C-alpha positions in Angstrom: -0.3 0.0 0.0 3.0 2.4 0.9 4.1 1.4 -2.4 1.7 2.3 -4.1 1.2 5.5 -2.3 4.4 6.1 -3.1 3.9 5.6 -6.7 0.8 7.3 -7.7 2.7 10.4 -5.7 5.9 10.0 -7.9 4.0 9.8 -11.0 2.0 12.9 -10.1 5.0 14.9 -10.3 6.3 13.6 -13.2 3.4 14.3 -14.9 2.8 18.0 -13.6 6.3 18.9 -14.6 6.0 17.0 -18.2 4.2 20.4 -20.2 2.2 19.1 -23.1 3.6 19.0 -26.8 1.3 22.0 -27.9 1.8 25.7 -26.6 -1.9 27.1 -28.1 -4.0 27.5 -24.8 -1.0 27.6 -22.2 -0.5 30.0 -20.0 3.6 28.7 -18.8 5.3 30.3 -15.8 8.2 31.9 -17.3 11.1 30.3 -14.5 9.9 26.5 -15.9 10.2 27.9 -20.0 12.5 25.5 -20.5 10.0 22.7 -20.3 8.4 24.0 -23.4 12.0 25.2 -25.0 11.7 22.6 -28.1 7.9 22.9 -28.8 7.9 26.4 -29.3 11.2 26.3 -31.2 9.5 24.0 -33.7 6.4 26.8 -33.7 9.5 29.1 -35.4 11.1 30.7 -31.6 15.0 31.4 -32.4 16.1 32.5 -29.1 16.2 30.4 -26.4 14.8 29.8 -23.1 17.2 31.6 -21.5 16.7 34.2 -23.1 13.3 34.9 -21.9 14.0 33.7 -17.9 17.1 33.9 -16.4 19.1 34.8 -13.2 22.8 34.8 -14.8 21.6 37.4 -17.6 19.4 40.1 -18.2 16.5 38.4 -20.0 13.1 39.3 -21.3 11.3 39.2 -18.2 13.8 42.1 -16.8 11.6 44.4 -19.6 7.8 43.1 -18.4 6.5 44.7 -15.8 3.4 44.4 -13.9 1.3 48.2 -14.0 -0.6 48.8 -11.1 -2.9 46.0 -9.8 -4.5 45.1 -13.3 -2.1 45.3 -16.2 0.8 44.6 -17.9 3.8 46.9 -19.3 6.9 46.3 -21.0 10.3 48.6 -20.3 11.6 50.4 -23.8 14.4 52.2 -23.9 17.4 52.3 -21.0 15.5 55.3 -19.8 13.0 53.7 -18.3 10.1 54.4 -20.9 7.5 52.1 -20.7 4.3 51.0 -23.3 1.0 49.7 -22.2 -2.5 50.1 -23.1 -4.4 53.7 -23.3 -7.3 51.9 -21.3 -4.6 50.6 -18.8 -3.4 54.4 -18.8 -6.7 55.7 -19.0 -7.4 55.9 -14.9 -4.2 58.1 -14.5 -4.7 59.8 -17.6 -8.1 60.9 -16.2 -6.6 62.2 -12.7 -4.3 64.3 -14.4 -7.1 65.6 -17.2 -9.3 68.6 -16.8 -11.9 70.3 -18.6 -9.2 72.8 -19.6 -6.3 70.1 -20.1 -8.6 67.2 -21.4 -5.9 64.8 -22.1 -8.4 61.6 -22.4 -9.8 63.5 -25.3 -7.1 65.7 -26.5 -4.0 63.5 -25.6 -0.9 64.5 -24.1 3.0 63.9 -25.8 5.8 65.4 -23.6 8.6 67.1 -25.6 11.2 67.2 -22.5 11.6 65.1 -19.4 10.6 68.4 -17.4 7.1 68.0 -19.2 6.5 64.4 -17.8 3.1 64.8 -15.7 4.0 62.4 -12.4 1.0 59.7 -12.1 0.0 60.1 -8.5 -0.6 56.2 -7.1 0.3 54.2 -10.3 3.5 51.8 -9.8 5.4 49.4 -12.0 6.6 46.3 -10.4 9.6 44.2 -11.6 9.9 40.0 -10.6 12.9 39.6 -9.3 12.6 35.6 -9.0 10.3 32.9 -8.9 11.0 30.0 -6.2 9.2 26.5 -5.4 8.5 26.9 -1.8 5.9 23.4 -1.8 7.5 21.7 1.1 8.1 25.0 3.0 4.6 25.8 2.7 2.8 22.2 2.9 5.1 21.0 5.8 2.8 19.2 8.2 -0.3 19.3 5.9 -1.8 15.7 5.3 -5.0 14.3 3.2 -7.0 13.9 6.3 -6.9 17.1 7.1 -10.2 19.1 7.2 -10.4 22.7 4.8 -10.0 24.5 7.6 -7.4 22.5 9.4 -5.2 22.8 6.4 -5.4 26.1 5.1 -4.8 27.6 9.0 -1.3 25.2 9.0 -1.0 26.5 5.1 -1.4 30.5 6.3 1.1 29.2 9.7 3.6 28.0 7.1 3.6 31.0 4.5 3.9 33.7 7.4 6.9 32.2 9.0 8.7 32.3 5.6 7.4 35.7 5.5 9.2 36.4 8.7 12.1 35.1 8.0 12.5 37.1 4.5 13.5 40.6 4.7 11.1 43.2 3.0 10.3 47.0 2.8 7.8 49.1 0.6 10.2 48.9 -2.2 11.4 45.2 -2.1 8.6 42.4 -1.0 8.2 38.7 -1.2 4.1 37.6 -2.5 3.4 33.4 -2.1 0.7 32.3 -4.6 -0.6 28.5 -4.8 -0.7 27.2 -8.2 -2.3 23.5 -9.4 -5.2 24.4 -6.8 -2.8 24.3 -3.7 -1.1 21.5 -4.8 2.1 24.0 -5.5 3.4 27.0 -4.0 6.0 29.6 -5.5 7.3 32.6 -3.8 7.8 35.8 -6.5 10.4 38.1 -5.2 9.4 41.8 -6.1 10.8 45.4 -6.9 7.9 48.4 -6.9 8.6 50.9 -8.2 6.4 54.5 -7.4 7.1 57.4 -9.5 5.7 56.6 -13.0 5.3 59.8 -15.2 3.1 60.2 -18.0 5.0 60.6 -21.2 2.5 60.1 -24.1 -1.0 59.3 -25.0 -2.9 59.7 -27.9 -6.6 61.1 -27.6 -9.0 58.3 -27.2 -10.3 58.7 -30.5 -7.6 56.8 -31.3 -6.7 54.7 -28.1 -10.4 54.0 -27.9 -11.7 53.9 -31.3 -14.8 51.8 -31.5 -15.6 52.6 -27.9 -18.0 49.8 -26.2 -19.4 49.1 -29.7 -15.9 47.3 -31.0 -14.9 45.9 -27.3 -14.0 42.4 -27.8 -15.1 42.3 -31.9 -13.5 42.0 -34.7 -12.1 43.9 -37.2 -10.6 46.3 -34.2 -8.7 49.5 -35.4 -8.0 50.7 -32.1 -4.4 52.2 -31.2 -4.5 51.2 -27.8 -1.3 52.3 -26.1 -0.4 55.5 -23.8 3.5 55.7 -23.0 4.9 56.2 -18.9 8.2 56.2 -17.6 9.8 55.1 -14.3 11.9 57.2 -12.0 14.1 56.2 -9.1 16.5 57.6 -6.8 19.9 59.0 -7.9 21.0 55.2 -6.9 18.9 53.5 -9.7 16.9 52.3 -6.7 13.1 52.7 -6.0 12.1 55.9 -4.3 9.1 58.2 -3.9 7.9 60.9 -5.8 10.8 63.7 -5.9 11.9 66.1 -8.7 15.1 65.4 -7.9 14.7 61.3 -9.3 16.3 60.1 -12.7 14.6 58.2 -15.3 15.1 54.6 -14.1 18.0 52.7 -16.3 16.7 48.7 -16.8 18.8 45.5 -16.6 16.6 45.2 -20.0 14.7 46.6 -22.4 12.7 45.4 -25.5 14.0 46.2 -29.4 11.3 46.8 -31.8 10.8 45.5 -35.2 9.7 46.8 -38.5 9.1 43.3 -40.2 5.9 43.2 -41.6 4.2 40.3 -40.1 3.1 37.1 -41.9 -0.1 34.3 -41.2 1.5 31.5 -39.1 4.5 33.8 -38.2 5.7 32.8 -34.0 4.3 35.2 -31.7 4.8 34.9 -27.7 3.4 37.0 -25.4 4.7 37.8 -21.5 2.5 39.3 -19.3 0.2 39.1 -15.7 -3.0 37.5 -16.4 -5.4 38.1 -13.6 -7.5 34.7 -14.2 -8.6 31.6 -15.5 -10.8 28.6 -14.2 -9.8 25.3 -16.7 -10.7 23.0 -14.3 -14.3 23.6 -12.8 -16.4 21.2 -12.8 -19.5 21.0 -15.1 -21.8 22.3 -12.1 -20.2 25.3 -11.8 -19.9 25.8 -15.7 -23.4 25.3 -15.2 -23.7 27.9 -13.0 -21.5 30.5 -14.5 -23.3 29.5 -17.6 -27.1 30.1 -16.4 -27.1 31.9 -13.7 -24.5 34.0 -12.4 -23.1 35.6 -16.1 -26.9 37.0 -16.8 -27.5 38.3 -12.7 -24.5 40.2 -13.4 -25.1 41.8 -16.9 -28.8 42.6 -15.8 -27.3 44.6 -13.2 -24.9 46.3 -15.4 -27.5 47.1 -18.0 -29.4 49.1 -15.3 -26.1 50.9 -14.4 -25.1 51.5 -18.1 -28.2 52.9 -19.5 -28.4 55.4 -17.1 -24.8 56.4 -17.3 -24.7 56.4 -21.0 -27.8 58.5 -21.1 -26.4 61.5 -18.1 -23.1 61.5 -20.6 -24.2 61.7 -23.7 -26.1 65.2 -22.0 -23.2 67.0 -20.3 -19.4 66.9 -21.6 -17.6 67.8 -18.2 -19.9 64.3 -16.7 -18.6 62.4 -19.5 -15.3 62.7 -18.9 -16.3 62.5 -14.5 -17.6 59.4 -15.3 -15.6 57.9 -18.1 -13.4 55.7 -16.1 -16.1 53.7 -14.3 -18.4 53.3 -17.2 -15.6 52.0 -19.3 -14.7 49.3 -16.2 -18.3 48.8 -16.1 -18.9 47.8 -19.6 -15.9 45.9 -20.4 -16.8 42.9 -18.4 -20.9 43.2 -18.9 -19.9 42.5 -22.6 -17.3 39.8 -21.6 -20.0 38.1 -19.4 -22.3 38.0 -22.0 -19.9 36.5 -24.8 -18.8 34.2 -22.5 -22.2 32.2 -21.9 -22.5 32.8 -25.4 -19.6 30.9 -25.7 -20.3 27.8 -23.2 -23.5 27.2 -24.7 -22.2 27.3 -28.7 -19.4 24.5 -27.8 -21.6 22.9 -25.0 -19.4 23.3 -22.4 -21.5 21.3 -20.0 -21.9 18.6 -21.9 -18.0 18.3 -22.4 -17.0 18.8 -18.7 -19.2 16.0 -18.4 -18.2 13.7 -20.8 -14.8 14.5 -19.2 -16.0 13.9 -15.4 -17.5 10.4 -16.6 -13.8 9.3 -18.1 -12.9 10.8 -15.0 -14.7 8.5 -13.2 -14.5 5.5 -15.2 -10.4 5.4 -14.8 -10.7 6.5 -10.8 -12.9 3.0 -10.5 -10.5 0.7 -12.4 -7.9 0.8 -9.4 -9.5 0.1 -5.8 -6.9 2.6 -4.5 -7.5 5.7 -6.2 -11.2 5.1 -6.0 -10.9 5.1 -2.3 -8.9 8.2 -2.4 -11.0 10.4 -5.2 -14.1 8.1 -6.1 -16.2 10.9 -3.6 -14.5 14.0 -4.8 -17.0 14.5 -7.6 -19.9 13.7 -6.2 -19.3 15.4 -3.2 -18.6 18.9 -5.7 -21.9 18.0 -7.0 -24.0 18.3 -3.8 -21.9 21.5 -3.2 -23.0 23.4 -5.9 -26.4 22.5 -5.2 -26.3 24.1 -1.8 -24.4 26.9 -2.8 -26.9 27.7 -5.5 -29.6 29.4 -3.5 -26.6 31.6 -2.8 -25.1 32.2 -5.0 -27.1 34.4 -7.6 -28.0 36.4 -4.5 -24.2 37.0 -3.7 -23.8 38.4 -7.2 -26.6 40.8 -7.3 -25.5 42.1 -3.8 -22.0 42.5 -4.9 -22.9 44.2 -8.0 -25.5 46.4 -6.5 -23.9 47.6 -2.8 -20.5 47.0 -3.8 -19.7 48.1 -7.6 -22.8 49.8 -9.3 -23.5 52.3 -6.4 -20.6 54.7 -5.5 -22.9 55.1 -1.4 -22.7 51.8 -0.7 -18.6 51.5 -1.0 -18.3 55.2 0.8 -20.2 54.0 3.6 -18.5 50.5 4.4 -15.1 52.6 4.2 -16.6 55.0 6.9 -17.6 51.5 8.7 -13.9 50.2 8.6 -12.7 53.3 10.2 -15.3 53.2 12.6 -14.7 49.6 13.4 -10.9 49.4 13.4 -11.3 52.8 15.7 -13.6 50.8 18.7 -11.1 48.0 18.1 -7.8 49.9 18.4 -8.7 53.3 20.0 -9.0 57.0 19.5 -5.3 57.3 18.6 -6.0 55.1 15.3 -8.3 57.4 14.5 -7.0 60.6 15.3 -3.9 59.0 12.7 -5.9 56.9 10.4 -8.7 59.4 9.3 -7.2 61.6 7.0 -5.7 58.2 5.2 -9.4 57.1 4.7 -11.1 60.7 3.7 -8.2 60.8 1.1 -8.8 57.6 0.0 -12.4 58.0 -0.8 -11.3 61.3 -2.4 -9.1 59.9 -4.8 -10.9 56.6 -5.4 -14.4 56.7 -5.3 -15.0 60.6 -5.5 -13.0 61.6 -8.8 -16.1 58.9 -10.7 -19.1 59.8 -8.4 -21.9 62.2 -9.8 -24.5 62.9 -6.8 -27.5 62.6 -9.6 -26.1 60.3 -11.8 -25.2 57.5 -8.4 -28.9 59.0 -7.1 -30.8 57.3 -10.2 -28.8 54.2 -10.1 -29.5 53.8 -6.8 -33.3 54.7 -7.1 -33.2 51.7 -9.9 -31.3 49.1 -8.9 -32.6 49.3 -5.3 -36.2 48.6 -7.2 -34.5 45.8 -9.5 -33.2 44.0 -6.0 -36.1 43.6 -3.8 -37.8 42.5 -7.0 -35.5 39.7 -7.9 -34.4 38.3 -4.1 -36.1 36.6 -1.5 -37.3 38.7 1.5 -34.6 36.7 3.7 -31.5 37.9 2.1 -33.2 41.9 2.6 -32.6 43.2 5.9 -35.1 44.4 8.4 -34.0 48.3 7.8 -34.2 48.3 4.2 -37.5 46.3 4.2 -39.1 48.7 6.7 -37.5 51.6 5.0 -39.4 50.7 1.6 -42.4 49.7 3.3 -44.2 53.6 3.0 -41.5 55.0 0.7 -41.2 54.1 -3.3 -37.2 53.8 -3.9 -37.5 57.1 -5.3 -38.3 58.3 -2.4 -35.8 56.6 -0.2 -33.4 58.1 -2.9 -34.1 61.5 -2.7 -34.0 61.2 1.2 -30.9 59.6 1.8 -28.8 61.4 -1.1 -30.4 65.1 0.2 -29.7 64.3 4.2 -26.3 62.1 4.3 -22.7 63.1 5.0 -21.5 60.6 2.5 -22.9 61.9 -0.2 -20.7 65.6 -1.0 -17.2 66.3 0.0 -18.7 69.1 2.2 -20.6 66.3 4.4 -17.3 64.1 4.5 -15.4 67.0 5.5 -18.0 67.5 8.2 -17.8 63.9 9.5 -13.7 63.6 9.3 -13.5 66.7 11.4 -14.7 65.0 14.3 -12.2 65.6 17.0 -12.3 62.0 18.4 -13.6 58.3 17.6 -16.7 59.0 19.7 -17.9 61.9 18.0 -17.0 60.2 14.8 -19.3 57.4 15.7 -22.1 59.9 16.8 -22.2 61.3 13.4 -21.9 58.5 11.2 -24.8 56.3 13.4 -26.9 59.4 13.0 -26.5 59.3 9.4 -29.5 57.6 8.0 -27.6 56.5 4.5 -24.9 54.7 6.7 -27.2 53.0 9.0 -29.4 51.8 6.3 -26.7 50.7 4.4 -24.5 49.2 6.7 -27.2 47.0 8.1 -27.9 45.7 4.6 -23.7 44.8 4.1 -24.1 43.0 7.6 -27.3 41.2 6.6 -25.7 39.9 3.1 -22.3 39.2 5.0 -24.8 37.0 7.7 -27.4 35.7 5.4 -25.5 34.9 2.3 -21.6 35.7 2.4 -20.6 33.5 5.6 -22.7 30.1 4.0 -21.1 31.0 0.7 -17.8 30.9 2.2 -18.1 27.5 4.4 -19.6 25.8 1.0 -16.5 27.2 -1.1 -14.3 26.6 1.4 -15.3 22.6 1.0 -15.3 23.3 -2.9 -11.5 24.6 -2.7 -10.0 21.8 -0.4 -11.6 19.0 -3.0 -10.5 21.0 -6.0 -6.8 20.6 -5.1 -7.7 16.7 -5.2 -9.7 16.8 -8.0 -6.8 18.3 -9.8 -4.2 16.3 -8.2 -6.1 13.4 -9.3 -6.9 14.3 -13.1 -3.0 14.6 -13.5 -2.4 10.9 -12.4 -4.9 9.3 -14.1 -4.6 11.3 -17.6 -1.5 11.5 -18.1 -1.8 12.3 -22.1 -3.8 16.0 -21.1 -2.0 18.9 -21.1 -2.2 20.7 -17.8 -0.6 24.5 -16.8 -1.7 26.2 -13.7 -4.5 28.5 -13.6 -3.7 32.0 -14.0 -3.6 34.6 -11.2 -1.6 37.4 -11.7 1.5 36.1 -11.9 4.1 35.8 -14.8 3.0 33.5 -17.4 4.5 33.0 -21.3 1.8 32.2 -24.1 2.8 31.3 -27.4 1.3 31.0 -31.0 1.1 32.4 -34.5 -0.1 34.9 -36.6 -3.7 33.6 -37.3 -7.3 34.9 -38.3 -10.7 32.6 -38.0 -13.8 31.4 -39.1 -16.5 32.7 -36.8 -19.5 31.0 -38.1 -20.2 29.2 -41.3 -18.7 30.6 -44.5 -17.5 33.7 -42.4 -13.7 34.1 -42.7 -11.5 36.8 -40.2 -8.6 37.6 -41.6 -5.7 38.2 -39.0 -4.6 41.9 -39.8 -7.0 45.1 -40.2 -5.9 48.2 -41.5 -5.8 51.8 -41.9 -8.3 52.0 -44.2 -10.8 50.5 -42.2 -11.0 52.9 -39.6 -12.3 55.4 -42.1 -14.4 53.3 -43.4 -15.9 53.2 -39.9 -15.2 56.9 -39.3 -18.5 59.2 -37.7 -17.9 62.8 -37.5 -18.5 64.0 -33.5 -19.7 60.3 -32.9 -18.4 59.6 -29.4 -16.7 56.1 -29.9 -16.0 56.1 -34.3 -14.5 60.1 -34.2 -10.9 60.1 -35.8 -8.5 63.4 -35.2 -8.6 65.2 -38.6 -5.2 65.0 -38.8 -5.2 60.9 -39.0 -7.8 61.4 -42.0 -4.8 63.9 -43.7 -2.5 61.8 -43.4 -4.3 59.0 -44.7 -5.4 60.8 -48.2 -1.7 61.5 -48.4 -1.2 57.7 -47.7 1.8 59.1 -45.1 2.4 56.4 -43.4 6.4 57.2 -43.8 8.6 53.9 -43.1 5.6 52.1 -41.0 3.7 51.2 -44.1 3.6 47.9 -45.4 6.1 46.9 -48.1 4.1 44.8 -49.8 0.9 47.0 -50.5 1.8 50.1 -48.5 -1.7 50.1 -46.2 -1.0 50.7 -42.3 -1.7 47.7 -40.5 -3.4 48.8 -37.8 -4.3 45.6 -35.3 -3.5 41.8 -35.7 -5.2 38.2 -34.5 -2.9 35.7 -32.9 -3.7 32.3 -31.0 -1.7 33.0 -28.1 -3.6 32.5 -24.8 -4.6 35.9 -22.9 -6.8 36.8 -20.4 -7.7 40.0 -18.1 -4.2 41.6 -16.3 -1.9 40.7 -19.7 -3.5 44.0 -21.3 -0.6 45.9 -22.1 1.4 43.4 -22.6 4.1 42.9 -25.2 3.7 40.4 -27.9 7.0 39.3 -29.6 8.0 38.0 -32.7 10.6 35.1 -33.0 13.9 37.2 -32.6 11.9 38.6 -29.1 11.6 41.6 -30.5 8.2 43.5 -29.9 6.0 43.8 -32.7 2.7 44.8 -30.5 0.8 44.8 -27.6 -2.3 42.8 -26.6 -5.2 44.8 -25.5 -8.5 42.3 -25.9 -9.7 38.9 -27.3 -12.2 38.0 -29.9 -16.0 38.0 -28.6 -16.4 34.3 -30.0 -13.6 33.1 -27.8 -14.0 35.0 -25.0 -15.2 31.8 -22.7 -11.3 30.5 -23.2 -10.6 31.7 -19.4 -13.0 28.7 -18.6 -13.1 25.8 -21.7 -10.5 27.1 -24.2 -11.4 26.1 -27.4 -8.3 26.5 -30.1 -10.4 27.5 -33.3 -11.9 30.5 -32.0 -9.2 31.9 -29.0 -7.6 34.8 -30.5 -6.3 37.5 -28.8 -5.7 41.0 -30.5 -2.9 43.3 -30.7 -2.4 46.9 -31.5 0.9 46.8 -34.2 4.1 48.6 -33.5 3.8 50.0 -37.2 0.6 51.7 -36.1 1.9 52.9 -32.8 5.4 54.6 -34.3 2.8 55.9 -36.6 1.0 58.4 -34.4 3.7 58.9 -32.0 6.0 59.9 -35.3 3.7 61.4 -38.3 0.9 62.5 -35.7 2.1 63.9 -33.0 5.6 64.2 -34.3 6.8 63.7 -30.8 10.8 62.9 -31.0 11.1 62.5 -27.5 10.0 59.7 -26.9 11.2 58.4 -30.6 15.0 59.2 -30.3 14.7 56.6 -27.1 13.2 53.6 -29.0 15.2 51.0 -30.5 13.9 50.3 -34.3 15.2 47.1 -36.2 13.7 46.1 -39.4 15.1 42.6 -40.5 12.8 42.2 -44.4 16.0 42.2 -46.0 17.6 39.8 -43.6 18.1 35.4 -45.0 15.7 34.0 -43.2 16.9 31.8 -40.1 15.0 28.0 -40.5 14.1 27.7 -37.0 15.4 24.4 -35.1 13.7 21.5 -35.1 13.6 19.5 -31.8 12.1 16.8 -30.5 10.1 17.3 -27.1 11.6 15.8 -24.7 10.3 13.5 -22.1 10.4 15.1 -18.2 10.9 12.3 -15.7 12.2 14.3 -12.7 10.2 15.6 -10.2 10.2 19.4 -10.2 
């Protein structure tokens, strides 16, 4: 019995370290990229794995950074210049904009270092190393532990590791689980805080097509913005100071102007946020039929109100722009994801896989005893979860995402609770930070009348959709003799939380007792705080308990899959850690008798052009350059057109926005910024025939910087190469290695 257990464990780690022969669809950890080096080179890559990831020399990973907490960027010069997407820089650009200087609408180009604008709050994080710490994290963990016992020990072990490694604001570590907690890696990071805006095209280029074209092909968006990393005199991270200097990086990327062709090798390196490739059929069914439609229905109401109000007021359009873009992005994504899951029968495919999994498990008495009850129990748990899941989605969307007033109430409630627990000294030290957070992160997008209208509509929606047992007595009582409109009128006219003047009065409280008195007498706070606590007790706690067991069982389920499916492709789900995805430039067939070519062109943008349209307007200078066909050296050498965007088979997701897409030589050819509507379900159920990433070409980016903006301050820093006349290098054909070691 012990020998069999040892053999199964050995087989599990052999499979875990033996990556599959096909890279399309994978998100590979860069520190293990040698495992698929031969596959990449067989597909056309002309560099080595050491050129991508190395601890011995500078490598491509040293030029790829995490921008803020949700995007990717890349270093493009020896003076810390970084490229990312326009929509990744959108929030920072919005903060820097005013009615007089609307950089979102008009664009911005610095012509000297002195003209570059500090982007307060924006950070850039480099990955210094990734280290396997599985043995340390799972020390003492056994299979017979409950989910709570296991997690408690894992948390303790991680805390011990953190305690023994020196860390500060600029240099720190993060330990993350992979393969549903079967592996753990420690990521060493360096973060820079002085980031400055260098250049951005107007939204008519950077966001061309708006919400209509979002997730769609053909696309003609020139989605980029440019920032710079600044460092102290020692080239180390430092907080903003006029004395700081442009950062000198270990590595920066060269730009290739060689024309792209179908089937060219491509590689994307970035920080994909979240994929769930190993979900069961029960989870996919809930996502497809219940949870996605619930979230979509809430956002449709909010976006409809915002669209109407933004169309009436130019200043309001600027104020709400970032929030609207954020809400609209995943509203459209969830619609496409559910449609794709249904079209490709993802639930049925998962069910067939689960049947085969069960058959293989049942063939081995040892495996059946160990894993035979995993799937049946998961089915029971998802049935138990279902009554709560949609309520949780409604509540999180309405009270946590679409309306700002509940968010403000939650932040002030947190200060009150922390002050009660930690004393008056804490209140006096922390209150200004809490106030500043509300002003910088909520009030920048807050419009009282818009928020009130959304509140009215969504409260009415919530009480009609949700079982009364999930609605707090306070909210029910408030609506007994008031309509949602009357309730909103009362809340927004009387609450201290709906204006800066009211918040100034609240935070001017001399001590925590006075703060609590003011807050507890605020009707909006009392009602929303009560609803939040009710939701936590009646929904969030039961969901957390169920999910705790689900997550524990999913670790066993994934581990068992790797044992019984040695022929299957396995790679860890995305979790905002650095990943490499490789593929090819390639079009696709979205439906019968239709084929999408992999390239779009500036003339396609001209075809879509609608003067003064908020989504399809174009700057006059772009039209003038188009009419003259004045594309400079950025024109396609074969037909003289300007290629704006292209498709590739690289698997990306949210967080990859701004990622560099590289050619076979590891040279920069564009930036990832979107996926196609037909393939957005790839995070749950990858289908290679329709999964395509969308990228803006460097030809279009440089055309805008050079010909449109004439920003030579940027152009003179970039290293641009063109191999059009080189003798093509034939990639080495290697046999796929067979890996027999435990990593």
